[in-house]
Structure formats: C-alpha cells, structure tokens
SERO-4910 file (N, C-alpha, C, O; in steps of 0.05 Angstrom, whole numbers):
BEGIN
 pado doro    nc1    nc2    nc3   cac1   cac2   cac3    cc1    cc2    cc3    oc1    oc2    oc3
  Met    A   3031   1837   1936   3035   1865   1931   3031   1873   1902   3018   1893   1896
  Asp    A   3041   1856   1883   3037   1861   1855   3008   1862   1847   2999   1879   1831
  Ile    A   2992   1843   1859   2963   1843   1853   2950   1869   1862   2933   1880   1847
  Lys    A   2958   1879   1885   2947   1904   1895   2954   1927   1877   2937   1944   1871
  Arg    A   2979   1927   1867   2988   1949   1849   2972   1948   1823   2963   1969   1813
  Ile    A   2968   1924   1812   2954   1922   1787   2924   1930   1790   2913   1944   1774
  Thr    A   2912   1920   1812   2884   1926   1817   2880   1956   1821   2861   1967   1810
  Ser    A   2897   1969   1836   2895   1998   1840   2898   2013   1814   2883   2032   1809
  Ala    A   2917   2005   1798   2921   2018   1772   2897   2015   1753   2888   2034   1740
  Leu    A   2885   1990   1753   2862   1985   1736   2838   2001   1744   2821   2008   1728
  Leu    A   2835   2006   1770   2812   2021   1780   2817   2051   1778   2799   2066   1772
  Gly    A   2842   2059   1784   2847   2088   1785   2852   2101   1759   2842   2123   1754
  Phe    A   2866   2088   1741   2873   2100   1715   2848   2107   1698   2847   2130   1688
  Pro    A   2829   2089   1695   2805   2096   1680   2790   2121   1691   2779   2137   1676
  Leu    A   2790   2123   1718   2777   2146   1730   2791   2172   1722   2778   2192   1716
  Val    A   2817   2172   1723   2832   2195   1715   2827   2202   1686   2823   2226   1679
  Val    A   2827   2182   1669   2822   2186   1640   2794   2198   1636   2792   2217   1620
  Ile    A   2774   2188   1649   2747   2198   1645   2745   2227   1653   2733   2243   1638
  Ile    A   2757   2234   1676   2755   2262   1685   2770   2281   1666   2760   2302   1659
  Leu    A   2795   2273   1658   2811   2291   1641   2800   2293   1613   2802   2314   1600
  Val    A   2788   2271   1603   2778   2271   1575   2750   2284   1573   2745   2300   1555
  Phe    A   2733   2277   1592   2705   2286   1590   2698   2309   1609   2678   2323   1605
  Gly    A   2714   2314   1629   2708   2336   1648   2715   2363   1637   2736   2365   1623
  Asn    A   2699   2384   1642   2707   2410   1634   2729   2421   1652   2736   2408   1671
  Lys    A   2738   2445   1646   2761   2455   1661   2755   2460   1691   2773   2458   1708
  Tyr    A   2730   2465   1697   2723   2470   1725   2723   2443   1741   2731   2443   1765
  Ile    A   2714   2422   1728   2715   2395   1741   2744   2387   1746   2751   2376   1766
  Val    A   2761   2392   1726   2790   2386   1728   2802   2403   1751   2819   2392   1766
  Asp    A   2794   2428   1753   2804   2445   1775   2797   2433   1802   2814   2432   1820
  Ile    A   2772   2424   1805   2763   2413   1830   2779   2387   1836   2787   2382   1859
  Leu    A   2783   2370   1815   2798   2346   1818   2825   2351   1830   2834   2338   1849
  Phe    A   2840   2370   1819   2867   2376   1828   2867   2390   1855   2887   2388   1869
  Ala    A   2846   2405   1861   2844   2416   1888   2842   2394   1909   2855   2395   1930
  Val    A   2826   2374   1903   2823   2351   1921   2849   2335   1923   2858   2327   1945
  Val    A   2862   2331   1900   2888   2316   1899   2909   2331   1915   2924   2319   1930
  Ala    A   2910   2358   1912   2929   2374   1927   2924   2372   1957   2943   2370   1972
  Ala    A   2899   2373   1965   2892   2371   1993   2900   2344   2005   2911   2343   2027
  Leu    A   2895   2323   1991   2902   2296   2000   2933   2293   2002   2943   2282   2021
  Ser    A   2947   2303   1982   2976   2302   1982   2988   2318   2004   3007   2309   2018
  Leu    A   2977   2342   2009   2987   2359   2030   2981   2347   2058   2997   2350   2076
  His    A   2958   2334   2060   2951   2320   2085   2972   2299   2091   2981   2296   2114
  Glu    A   2980   2284   2071   3001   2263   2075   3028   2276   2082   3043   2266   2099
  Tyr    A   3034   2298   2069   3059   2313   2075   3060   2323   2104   3080   2320   2117
  Phe    A   3038   2335   2113   3037   2345   2140   3039   2322   2160   3053   2325   2181
  Asn    A   3025   2300   2155   3027   2277   2173   3055   2266   2175   3063   2256   2196
  Ala    A   3070   2267   2153   3097   2257   2152   3115   2272   2172   3135   2261   2182
  Phe    A   3109   2297   2178   3126   2314   2195   3117   2313   2224   3127   2329   2240
  Lys    A   3098   2296   2231   3089   2293   2259   3114   2286   2276   3129   2268   2269
  Gly    A   3117   2300   2298   3139   2295   2316   3163   2312   2310   3181   2316   2327
  Lys    A   3164   2324   2285   3186   2342   2278   3177   2371   2276   3193   2389   2278
  Ala    A   3151   2374   2271   3141   2402   2268   3110   2401   2272   3098   2380   2272
  Lys    A   3099   2425   2275   3070   2428   2276   3061   2447   2254   3058   2471   2258
  Pro    A   3058   2437   2230   3051   2454   2207   3025   2469   2211   3007   2460   2226
  Val    A   3022   2492   2198   2998   2508   2200   2979   2496   2179   2978   2504   2156
  Ile    A   2963   2477   2188   2947   2460   2170   2927   2476   2155   2923   2472   2131
  Trp    A   2913   2494   2168   2891   2509   2155   2902   2525   2131   2888   2528   2111
  Met    A   2926   2536   2133   2937   2551   2111   2943   2533   2087   2938   2541   2064
  Gly    A   2952   2508   2092   2957   2490   2070   2931   2481   2056   2931   2480   2031
  Tyr    A   2911   2476   2071   2885   2467   2059   2872   2490   2043   2860   2486   2023
  Leu    A   2875   2515   2054   2865   2538   2040   2879   2541   2013   2866   2547   1992
  Ala    A   2905   2538   2013   2921   2540   1988   2912   2518   1968   2910   2524   1944
  Ser    A   2906   2494   1978   2897   2473   1960   2870   2479   1948   2865   2475   1925
  Ala    A   2852   2490   1965   2825   2496   1956   2824   2517   1935   2806   2517   1918
  Leu    A   2843   2536   1935   2844   2557   1916   2848   2547   1887   2840   2561   1868
  Ile    A   2859   2523   1884   2862   2512   1857   2835   2509   1843   2833   2512   1819
  Ala    A   2815   2503   1859   2788   2498   1848   2776   2523   1835   2757   2522   1819
  Phe    A   2787   2546   1842   2776   2572   1832   2795   2585   1811   2791   2608   1804
  Ile    A   2815   2570   1801   2836   2582   1785   2825   2593   1758   2837   2612   1748
  His    A   2804   2581   1748   2794   2590   1722   2771   2610   1724   2758   2617   1704
  Ile    A   2765   2619   1749   2746   2641   1752   2757   2666   1740   2743   2683   1730
  Phe    A   2784   2669   1743   2797   2693   1732   2810   2686   1705   2818   2663   1701
  Pro    A   2813   2706   1688   2825   2701   1661   2854   2691   1665   2868   2698   1684
  Leu    A   2862   2674   1646   2888   2660   1648   2911   2680   1650   2931   2675   1664
  Glu    A   2909   2703   1636   2931   2722   1636   2936   2734   1663   2958   2746   1667
  Tyr    A   2917   2733   1681   2921   2744   1708   2930   2723   1728   2936   2730   1751
  Ala    A   2931   2698   1720   2936   2676   1739   2963   2679   1753   2965   2677   1777
  Ile    A   2984   2684   1738   3011   2687   1749   3013   2711   1767   3026   2711   1788
  Thr    A   2999   2733   1759   2999   2757   1776   2986   2751   1803   2995   2760   1824
  Ile    A   2964   2737   1802   2949   2730   1826   2967   2713   1845   2968   2717   1869
  Val    A   2981   2694   1833   2999   2676   1848   3021   2693   1861   3028   2688   1884
  Ser    A   3032   2712   1846   3054   2729   1857   3044   2746   1880   3061   2755   1896
  Val    A   3018   2752   1881   3007   2766   1904   3002   2747   1928   3006   2755   1951
  Leu    A   2993   2723   1922   2985   2704   1942   3010   2694   1958   3007   2689   1982
  Ile    A   3032   2691   1945   3056   2680   1959   3065   2698   1981   3068   2688   2004
  Pro    A   3070   2724   1976   3078   2741   1999   3056   2744   2020   3062   2747   2044
  Ser    A   3031   2742   2011   3008   2743   2030   3009   2719   2049   3004   2721   2073
  Ala    A   3016   2695   2037   3017   2671   2053   3040   2673   2074   3036   2665   2097
  Ile    A   3063   2684   2065   3085   2687   2084   3077   2706   2107   3084   2700   2130
  Ala    A   3064   2728   2100   3055   2747   2121   3036   2734   2141   3038   2738   2165
  Leu    A   3017   2718   2130   2998   2705   2148   3011   2684   2166   3003   2680   2189
  Leu    A   3031   2670   2155   3045   2650   2171   3060   2663   2194   3060   2652   2216
  Phe    A   3074   2685   2188   3088   2699   2210   3068   2711   2230   3074   2713   2254
  Leu    A   3045   2719   2220   3024   2729   2238   3015   2707   2257   3010   2712   2280
  Gln    A   3014   2683   2247   3008   2659   2263   3028   2656   2286   3021   2649   2308
  Val    A   3054   2660   2279   3075   2658   2300   3070   2679   2321   3072   2673   2345
  Val    A   3064   2703   2313   3059   2725   2332   3035   2720   2350   3036   2723   2374
  Leu    A   3013   2713   2337   2987   2709   2352   2988   2685   2370   2974   2684   2390
  Ser    A   3005   2665   2364   3007   2641   2380   3028   2644   2403   3033   2625   2417
  Asn    A   3039   2669   2405   3060   2673   2425   3083   2653   2423   3092   2642   2442
  Met    A   3091   2649   2398   3114   2631   2392   3108   2601   2396   3127   2585   2394
  Lys    A   3083   2594   2401   3076   2566   2402   3079   2553   2374   3087   2530   2371
  Thr    A   3073   2570   2354   3080   2563   2326   3107   2574   2321   3112   2598   2323
  Thr    A   3126   2557   2312   3154   2566   2309   3160   2572   2280   3145   2567   2262
  Val    A   3184   2584   2276   3193   2590   2249   3197   2563   2234   3192   2562   2210
  Asn    A   3206   2543   2247   3208   2516   2235   3181   2506   2225   3179   2495   2203
  Asp    A   3160   2510   2241   3133   2502   2233   3124   2516   2208   3113   2503   2189
  Ile    A   3128   2542   2207   3118   2557   2183   3136   2552   2159   3126   2553   2136
  Ala    A   3162   2546   2164   3179   2540   2141   3171   2514   2127   3169   2513   2103
  Ile    A   3165   2494   2144   3155   2468   2133   3128   2472   2119   3123   2460   2099
  Thr    A   3111   2488   2131   3085   2494   2120   3087   2507   2093   3075   2499   2073
  Phe    A   3104   2528   2092   3107   2544   2067   3120   2527   2045   3112   2528   2022
  Phe    A   3140   2511   2053   3152   2493   2033   3131   2474   2022   3131   2468   1998
  Gly    A   3114   2463   2039   3093   2444   2030   3074   2457   2011   3065   2445   1992
  Ile    A   3067   2482   2017   3048   2497   1999   3060   2501   1971   3047   2497   1951
  Cys    A   3086   2509   1971   3100   2513   1945   3104   2487   1931   3100   2485   1906
  Tyr    A   3111   2466   1946   3118   2440   1934   3093   2426   1923   3095   2413   1902
  Ile    A   3070   2429   1936   3047   2413   1927   3025   2430   1913   3022   2428   1889
  Pro    A   3010   2447   1928   2989   2462   1914   2999   2480   1892   2987   2481   1870
  Leu    A   3021   2494   1898   3031   2513   1878   3040   2499   1852   3034   2508   1830
  Phe    A   3055   2478   1856   3065   2463   1832   3042   2449   1817   3041   2450   1793
  Leu    A   3024   2436   1832   3001   2422   1819   2983   2442   1805   2970   2434   1785
  Met    A   2982   2466   1814   2964   2486   1802   2970   2490   1772   2952   2497   1757
  Phe    A   2994   2484   1763   3001   2488   1735   2987   2468   1716   2985   2474   1692
  Ile    A   2978   2446   1727   2964   2427   1710   2937   2438   1701   2931   2437   1677
  Pro    A   2920   2448   1719   2896   2461   1710   2901   2485   1692   2885   2490   1674
  Leu    A   2923   2499   1697   2930   2522   1679   2936   2512   1651   2927   2524   1631
  Ile    A   2951   2490   1649   2957   2478   1622   2931   2468   1609   2928   2470   1585
  Asn    A   2914   2457   1626   2888   2447   1615   2871   2469   1603   2854   2464   1586
  Gly    A   2877   2494   1611   2862   2517   1600   2874   2527   1574   2862   2544   1561
  Phe    A   2897   2516   1565   2909   2524   1540   2892   2514   1517   2874   2497   1520
  Lys    A   2898   2524   1492   2887   2511   1468   2898   2483   1466   2923   2479   1469
  Asp    A   2881   2463   1462   2889   2435   1463   2900   2427   1490   2916   2408   1492
  Gly    A   2892   2441   1511   2903   2436   1537   2896   2408   1547   2912   2396   1561
  Gly    A   2873   2398   1540   2865   2371   1548   2884   2350   1538   2888   2329   1550
  Leu    A   2896   2355   1514   2916   2337   1503   2944   2342   1515   2959   2323   1520
  Leu    A   2950   2367   1520   2977   2374   1531   2981   2362   1559   3003   2355   1566
  Val    A   2960   2361   1574   2962   2349   1601   2972   2321   1600   2986   2312   1618
  Trp    A   2965   2307   1579   2974   2279   1577   3004   2276   1572   3015   2255   1578
  Tyr    A   3017   2297   1563   3046   2297   1560   3059   2296   1588   3079   2282   1592
  Ile    A   3047   2310   1607   3057   2310   1634   3055   2281   1646   3074   2270   1657
  Ile    A   3031   2270   1642   3026   2243   1653   3044   2223   1639   3055   2205   1651
  Thr    A   3046   2225   1612   3062   2206   1597   3091   2208   1605   3104   2187   1608
  Cys    A   3102   2232   1608   3130   2235   1615   3135   2224   1643   3155   2210   1648
  Ala    A   3117   2229   1662   3121   2220   1689   3119   2190   1691   3137   2177   1702
  Trp    A   3097   2179   1681   3093   2150   1683   3112   2134   1665   3121   2112   1672
  Gly    A   3118   2145   1641   3138   2132   1624   3165   2131   1636   3179   2111   1634
  Thr    A   3173   2153   1649   3199   2154   1663   3200   2133   1685   3219   2118   1687
  Asp    A   3179   2134   1702   3179   2115   1725   3179   2086   1716   3194   2070   1727
  Thr    A   3163   2080   1696   3161   2052   1687   3187   2042   1674   3196   2020   1681
  Phe    A   3198   2057   1656   3222   2048   1642   3246   2049   1660   3264   2032   1657
  Ala    A   3247   2068   1678   3269   2070   1697   3269   2045   1715   3291   2034   1721
  Tyr    A   3246   2036   1723   3243   2012   1740   3252   1987   1724   3267   1971   1734
  Ile    A   3241   1985   1699   3247   1961   1684   3277   1959   1677   3290   1938   1681
  Val    A   3288   1981   1667   3317   1981   1659   3334   1978   1683   3354   1962   1683
  Gly    A   3328   1992   1705   3344   1990   1729   3344   1962   1741   3364   1953   1752
  Lys    A   3321   1949   1739   3318   1922   1751   3334   1902   1735   3346   1883   1746
  Arg    A   3336   1906   1708   3349   1886   1691   3379   1891   1688   3394   1872   1690
  Ile    A   3387   1916   1684   3415   1921   1678   3428   1942   1696   3451   1950   1692
  Gly    A   3413   1952   1715   3423   1973   1732   3445   1964   1751   3441   1946   1767
  Lys    A   3469   1975   1748   3492   1967   1764   3505   1991   1779   3517   1987   1800
  His    A   3503   2015   1768   3515   2038   1780   3495   2054   1795   3477   2067   1783
  Lys    A   3497   2054   1821   3478   2068   1838   3480   2098   1835   3502   2109   1830
  Phe    A   3458   2112   1836   3457   2140   1830   3462   2157   1855   3479   2175   1855
  Ser    A   3447   2151   1877   3449   2167   1901   3439   2151   1925   3422   2134   1923
  Lys    A   3451   2158   1948   3442   2145   1973   3414   2154   1981   3401   2141   1998
  Val    A   3405   2176   1970   3377   2185   1976   3357   2164   1968   3338   2159   1982
  Ser    A   3362   2151   1945   3345   2129   1936   3363   2107   1926   3368   2105   1902
  Pro    A   3373   2090   1943   3393   2070   1936   3385   2049   1915   3402   2037   1903
  Asn    A   3359   2046   1911   3350   2027   1891   3352   2038   1862   3349   2022   1843
  Lys    A   3356   2063   1859   3357   2075   1833   3385   2075   1822   3405   2079   1836
  Ser    A   3387   2069   1796   3413   2067   1783   3415   2088   1760   3395   2098   1750
  Ile    A   3440   2093   1752   3445   2111   1729   3432   2099   1704   3420   2114   1688
  Glu    A   3435   2073   1700   3423   2060   1677   3393   2063   1677   3381   2068   1656
  Gly    A   3381   2061   1700   3352   2064   1703   3343   2092   1696   3323   2096   1683
  Cys    A   3359   2112   1705   3352   2140   1699   3353   2146   1669   3336   2159   1658
  Ile    A   3373   2135   1656   3376   2138   1627   3353   2124   1613   3341   2134   1594
  Gly    A   3347   2100   1622   3324   2085   1610   3298   2100   1614   3281   2099   1596
  Gly    A   3295   2113   1636   3271   2129   1641   3268   2152   1621   3246   2157   1611
  Ile    A   3290   2165   1615   3289   2187   1595   3282   2176   1567   3265   2188   1554
  Ile    A   3294   2154   1560   3288   2142   1533   3259   2134   1532   3246   2138   1512
  Gly    A   3249   2121   1553   3222   2113   1554   3202   2136   1552   3182   2134   1538
  Ala    A   3208   2158   1566   3191   2182   1565   3190   2193   1537   3169   2201   1527
  Val    A   3213   2194   1524   3214   2205   1496   3198   2187   1477   3182   2198   1461
  Cys    A   3201   2161   1479   3187   2143   1461   3156   2145   1465   3141   2147   1446
  Leu    A   3148   2145   1490   3119   2147   1496   3108   2174   1488   3085   2176   1478
  Ser    A   3123   2195   1491   3114   2222   1484   3111   2224   1453   3093   2238   1443
  Leu    A   3130   2211   1438   3127   2212   1409   3102   2197   1400   3089   2205   1381
  Ile    A   3096   2175   1413   3072   2160   1407   3048   2177   1414   3028   2178   1399
  Cys    A   3049   2192   1436   3027   2210   1444   3023   2232   1423   3001   2239   1416
  Thr    A   3046   2242   1413   3044   2263   1392   3031   2252   1366   3014   2265   1354
  Tyr    A   3039   2228   1359   3027   2215   1335   2997   2212   1338   2981   2218   1320
  Val    A   2988   2203   1362   2960   2199   1367   2945   2225   1366   2924   2228   1355
  Cys    A   2956   2246   1379   2943   2272   1381   2941   2284   1353   2920   2296   1346
  Asp    A   2962   2282   1337   2962   2294   1310   2944   2280   1291   2930   2292   1274
  Asn    A   2943   2253   1293   2928   2238   1273   2899   2231   1280   2883   2225   1263
  Phe    A   2893   2232   1306   2866   2224   1315   2851   2247   1328   2826   2246   1331
  Phe    A   2865   2268   1337   2851   2290   1351   2856   2317   1338   2849   2338   1349
  Gly    A   2867   2317   1314   2869   2341   1298   2889   2362   1309   2888   2385   1302
  Ala    A   2908   2353   1325   2929   2371   1335   2951   2374   1315   2952   2360   1295
  Ser    A   2970   2392   1320   2992   2395   1302   3018   2400   1318   3032   2420   1315
  Phe    A   3023   2380   1336   3046   2382   1353   3072   2375   1338   3071   2357   1321
  Ser    A   3094   2388   1345   3119   2383   1332   3134   2359   1345   3136   2358   1370
  Tyr    A   3144   2341   1329   3159   2318   1339   3186   2328   1351   3195   2316   1371
  Ile    A   3198   2348   1339   3223   2358   1350   3219   2370   1377   3234   2365   1396
  Asn    A   3198   2387   1380   3192   2399   1406   3185   2377   1426   3192   2380   1450
  Thr    A   3172   2356   1417   3164   2334   1435   3189   2321   1447   3190   2316   1471
  Ile    A   3209   2316   1430   3234   2303   1440   3247   2322   1460   3255   2313   1482
  Phe    A   3250   2347   1453   3263   2367   1471   3249   2369   1498   3262   2368   1519
  Ile    A   3223   2372   1497   3207   2376   1521   3207   2351   1538   3210   2352   1563
  Ser    A   3204   2328   1526   3202   2303   1541   3229   2296   1555   3229   2285   1577
  Ile    A   3251   2303   1543   3277   2298   1556   3279   2315   1581   3287   2305   1602
  Ile    A   3273   2341   1579   3274   2359   1602   3255   2350   1624   3262   2349   1647
  Leu    A   3230   2344   1616   3210   2336   1636   3216   2310   1649   3211   2306   1673
  Ser    A   3228   2292   1635   3236   2266   1647   3258   2271   1668   3257   2259   1690
  Ile    A   3278   2288   1662   3299   2294   1681   3287   2308   1706   3294   2301   1728
  Val    A   3270   2327   1701   3257   2341   1723   3240   2322   1740   3240   2324   1765
  Gly    A   3226   2304   1726   3209   2285   1741   3226   2267   1759   3217   2260   1781
  Gln    A   3249   2260   1750   3267   2243   1766   3278   2259   1790   3282   2248   1812
  Ile    A   3283   2285   1786   3290   2301   1809   3267   2302   1829   3272   2301   1854
  Gly    A   3243   2304   1819   3219   2303   1837   3217   2278   1853   3210   2278   1876
  Asp    A   3224   2255   1840   3224   2229   1853   3245   2229   1876   3239   2220   1898
  Phe    A   3269   2239   1870   3290   2241   1890   3282   2260   1913   3288   2255   1936
  Ala    A   3268   2282   1906   3259   2301   1926   3241   2288   1946   3244   2291   1970
  Ala    A   3221   2273   1936   3202   2259   1954   3217   2238   1971   3211   2235   1994
  Ser    A   3236   2225   1959   3252   2205   1974   3268   2218   1996   3271   2207   2018
  Ser    A   3279   2242   1991   3295   2255   2011   3277   2264   2035   3286   2263   2058
  Ile    A   3252   2272   2029   3234   2279   2051   3228   2254   2067   3228   2255   2092
  Lys    A   3222   2232   2054   3215   2207   2068   3239   2197   2085   3235   2186   2107
  Arg    A   3263   2200   2075   3286   2192   2091   3289   2210   2115   3297   2201   2137
  Tyr    A   3284   2236   2112   3287   2255   2134   3267   2249   2156   3274   2250   2180
  Val    A   3242   2242   2149   3222   2237   2169   3220   2207   2176   3204   2199   2193
  Glu    A   3237   2191   2163   3239   2162   2168   3214   2147   2164   3204   2133   2182
  Ile    A   3203   2149   2140   3179   2134   2132   3185   2121   2105   3202   2130   2090
  Lys    A   3171   2099   2099   3174   2086   2073   3155   2097   2052   3164   2103   2030
  Asp    A   3130   2101   2059   3110   2114   2042   3096   2136   2057   3096   2136   2081
  Phe    A   3085   2155   2042   3071   2177   2054   3044   2168   2067   3035   2180   2086
  Ser    A   3032   2147   2056   3008   2135   2068   3003   2108   2053   3019   2100   2036
  Asn    A   2981   2095   2060   2973   2070   2046   2947   2075   2032   2931   2056   2029
  Leu    A   2942   2100   2023   2917   2107   2009   2912   2090   1985   2889   2081   1980
  Ile    A   2933   2085   1969   2930   2069   1944   2944   2043   1948   2969   2042   1948
  Pro    A   2930   2021   1952   2942   1995   1958   2964   1988   1938   2959   1988   1914
  Gly    A   2987   1981   1948   3009   1972   1930   3025   1995   1919   3046   1990   1908
  His    A   3015   2020   1922   3029   2043   1911   3038   2063   1932   3053   2081   1926
  Gly    A   3027   2061   1957   3033   2080   1977   3012   2102   1977   2988   2096   1974
  Gly    A   3020   2127   1981   3001   2148   1983   2998   2164   1957   3010   2158   1937
  Met    A   2980   2184   1958   2976   2201   1935   3002   2215   1927   3009   2217   1904
  Leu    A   3016   2224   1947   3041   2238   1942   3063   2220   1931   3080   2229   1915
  Asp    A   3062   2195   1938   3081   2175   1927   3077   2172   1897   3096   2167   1882
  Arg    A   3052   2174   1888   3046   2170   1860   3050   2195   1844   3053   2194   1819
  Leu    A   3049   2218   1857   3050   2244   1843   3076   2259   1845   3079   2281   1835
  Asp    A   3096   2246   1859   3121   2261   1864   3134   2271   1838   3145   2293   1837
  Ser    A   3133   2255   1816   3145   2264   1791   3127   2285   1777   3137   2305   1767
  Ile    A   3101   2280   1777   3082   2298   1763   3083   2326   1776   3082   2346   1762
  Ile    A   3085   2327   1803   3086   2352   1817   3109   2369   1807   3106   2393   1802
  Phe    A   3132   2357   1804   3156   2373   1795   3154   2380   1765   3163   2401   1757
  Ile    A   3143   2362   1749   3141   2366   1720   3122   2389   1713   3128   2404   1695
  Ala    A   3100   2392   1728   3079   2410   1720   3088   2439   1715   3082   2449   1693
  Pro    A   3102   2452   1733   3110   2480   1727   3130   2483   1704   3129   2502   1689
  Phe    A   3148   2463   1701   3167   2464   1679   3153   2460   1653   3160   2472   1632
  Ala    A   3133   2442   1653   3117   2437   1628   3103   2463   1620   3102   2470   1597
  Tyr    A   3092   2477   1640   3078   2502   1635   3097   2522   1621   3090   2534   1601
  Met    A   3121   2525   1633   3140   2544   1622   3149   2537   1594   3150   2554   1576
  Leu    A   3155   2511   1589   3164   2502   1563   3142   2505   1542   3147   2514   1519
  Leu    A   3117   2498   1549   3095   2500   1530   3089   2529   1524   3081   2535   1501
  Arg    A   3092   2547   1543   3088   2576   1537   3109   2586   1518   3104   2603   1501
  Leu    A   3134   2576   1522   3156   2585   1505   3154   2575   1477   3160   2589   1457
  Leu    A   3145   2549   1474   3146   2536   1448   3118   2536   1435   3116   2525   1413
***
C-alpha cells in the first residue's frame, strides 16, 4: 500500500504543479471543473441505496466552474448568489415533473453535494484570478497537505487522546501537530514567494491565515469521514491507488478554499 501511495504522489503531484504554474487561468478553471465533476461523481455513488441524486444538476454545476473567468471577478459572487436559488428551484421542479419519484431527500443530498463540492472548489479558480493568485493557491495546498502530513506523523508517534468517534484514528495531539505543520510550511512558502517570485506577503498574516485554514481543513476531513460513516464506505473510490478517491484527497482543500478566499480578500 505504501508503494502505491508513493507512486501515485510522484505521478500526480508534478502534474498538478505543471498545470498550476504554467497553465493560464482558463486551463486552471477547466482543471477544477473536471476535478469537481470527478469528486461529485464519487459523492453521488456513495449515496447509492440511500438516495437517487439529481445527477445532471450536479454535473452542470461542476461544468460551470470552467466558465468562471468569462465574467469579471467583481460579478462572480453576484452570479453565484443568483445560481443558488435557481438550482433550488430547478431541483424542486424535478420533484414536481417526476411525480414525486424524485424525493425531497434526493434533492437535499443533491443540493448539499453541489454546495459541498463545486461551490466550495470554485473559490480556488477565483483566488487564482487574484494578483499573485498563482502563488496564493499554493497556500491552500500547503495548509491542506501540511496539516494532513503532520497530523498523521504526530498522531502516529505521540497521539493518545482520541478526538472524535467520527474518525477514531485521529487524536488531539495529531490535530495540534497538523496546525503547527501547516504554519511552518506556510512560512517557508512565504519566504520562497517573497525572495524568489517577487511577492510581498506578510509573515504575520501568513501565521494567522494558516492557523485558521488548518483548523478548517481538519473540519473538512471530519466532514468527509462523517459522510463515509453514514453511507458505510471506507473510501469514496479507488481512483488514486493507495489514496482512495479524488474526494478522499481533496476533503481538506474543499473546505479550506472558501475561507481562504474570504481571508485573502480581507487581508
């Protein structure tokens, strides 16, 4: 299993780096539209037997990420605020037109999936459109992966106090280690951005943001675990050998993205 995890990381990470570093904002938009669709596909499959999600609505929401930079950035949030009630209206229309074959439970799970995956992931392309956005996106990745890695290492070595039955392998010590790891890696990221890429990011802001994003990312991890426990699965899929599915790898990043957007806009 470890060999599979290492091989997948060695193959997948360079691809992500190439696209984020060399791809323009439209290529990044398409990347995250595809990622959102794959993640939502795994989410819908997880609920087989418990619900019949309105799949076409979910895929449409994912595809819209690819067009996010066609409109000026200042209109993006306004457009989203219009699309959300429109999605709810269409979902209830599906209930009516299907003569209740599509239930309220079906559309509730569908709408939650749309908010949880495409809507949250959408904020990464939006951040990528900021000044120095290509660098700022790496803070999301650094906080998520730094938290996961250090939480695992610290929890494995000294973790004694269990955090929650939702994810019994996670410990309080691991969660604290994850926050410290995220802060350390984010400070290194700031140093690299400031000294090699001409940015002028604040170290104080970096510490503040990385602590919040690390905590949020861990909530995202618990959120995904709670879904898997509810539907009684171990992983969302076996798409990435040794790592599970796309959603298994992005559960922290998905939660971090909208909070990163808000914090970066504020600071």
